[in-house]
N, C-alpha and C positions, 0 to 999 in steps of 0.2 A: 616940739613937734607941732607948733601952731600952723604949719603949713599944710597939715594933713586935713583933708576935709572928707567926712565920714557921711555916706548917706548911701541909699538903697541902689544908685545907678552907677557909683563909682567904687569899685573894689579895689582893696589895699594890693599891691603888686606881691606875687608869691615870694620872691627873694626876700624883700622887706619883713615880710610875717614870719618866714624861716629864722631870720636874724634875730627878731624879736622874741622868738621860741626860744632859741639857744641862749639869749641874754636873760630870760627868765628861768630857764632851766637850772644854770650856773649858780643862781643864787637864792634858789628855793629849797628849803628842807623837807626833802621827802618823807623822813620819818616823823614830820609834825606839820602837816600842811596847814593846820589851823593857827599855828604861832607864826608861819610864813605870812599868812593873810593878815594877821592880827598887827603885824609890823607897820603896814599900809592902812590901819584903821578900817580893815574889812574882817565880817564875821564869816564863820563857816558852820553851815548846818548839815549835818549828814543823816540819811535816814536808811533803813534797809529796804523798805517798799518804794515802788514806783508811784508816781502820782497819776492818776486817771483822771484828765479834765476835757470837758468838750470833746469827747471821742478820741482822744490822743493820749498815748503814755509819754509821761515827762519826766526826763532822767536828771535833768538840771534848770536852775534858774539862776539869774543874777537880778538882785533887787536893789536898784539904785538908791531908792529913798530909806531903806534899813541898811544899806550899804553890807550887803550878806550874798555870798555865794551860798546855794544849797544843792547837793548832791543827793539824788534819790536813787534807790535801786542799787545798792552796795552789798546786796545778798551775794552769796557763794556763786550763782547761778550765771553771773555775769562775769566776763573776763577781766584780769587786772587791766589790760589795757584800755577796755571799755570804761570802766570806772574812772581811770586816771585821766582818758580823752574827754569825758563829760566834764570833769573838774577843771582841765585846760581850757574847754570852749566856753565855759563861764568865764574864767579868768579873763579871755579874750574881749568879752563883752564889758567886762570890769575896765579893761583898758581903754577899750571905745570911747566909755563915757568919761574916763580921766582924761583922754586926748581931747574931748570936745569940751571939759572944763576949762582945760588949760587955754584952749583957742577962743575961749568967751564964747562958745556956742551953745545952745542949749540942750539939756539931754533930752532926747526924744526915743520913742520905741523902735524907730529904725533900726535894725542890725544887720550887719554885713555877715550873713552866715557863711557864705563862702570863705571868707577869711577866717571866721572863727573854726571852721573845720580844717584849712590849711594850719592854723596856729595849732591846734590839739593834736593834729598828725604829727607835724615838727618836733612839737615837745615831746611827744611818747618816745619818738625816735631818738632825740637828744639826750633824753634820760638814761634810755637804755633799759633792758630787762630787768636788772637787779633793782635798779632805783624805782622801776615802775612797781615791781612785785613790792618794794618796801612803802610806797605810798599808797597802793591800794590797800595793803595790810592796815597802815595807820587810820585810812579813811573807813574801814569796815569796822575798827576797834572802836572809833567814835560813834559809829551808828548801833545805838541801843535803842530797846524798847521804847524808854521816855523820848528820844529824839524823834522816833517814828509817830508818837502820840502827839507830841508838840507840832510836828509838820501838819498832821491831818487837821489837828485842832486850828490852826492858822489858817490854812487853806479852806477849811469848813467855814470859817468867820467871812470869808470872801464869797462864800457861796459856789465855791469850784473845786469842793473835795470830793472823795468817793461818796 
């Protein structure tokens, strides 16, 4: 995909994003999201509580340096679709950076948020209600007190935790 250029001004066409969502959904083990990401050398960190930073609530992040997707706020108050869409949104950003690397482009903080939202919606639709429920249950099972404390410790070291 080296012919794809990612920047703020050029959004990926919706049709392409939707096809990628279908492709990823077919290969993703919803009962073990961490294992699915680990096959690509990506870590998954999940916590129960959202992160509040700079006056915003953060539900997920992709850290290209640590090669880790983080999903926050997996508590019962969020719908299964929201939790899985957060994971999908961050997976999109992970794929953005992978495409940049393959194209020999530098990884920058520029993100195509519109494409990430399109991908997340398409992925949730492609998975269907049963798979979404399984994936959300797996994410919630992974979110424990220790994970939440680790999350806050890591962000606190950067000066952006609660």
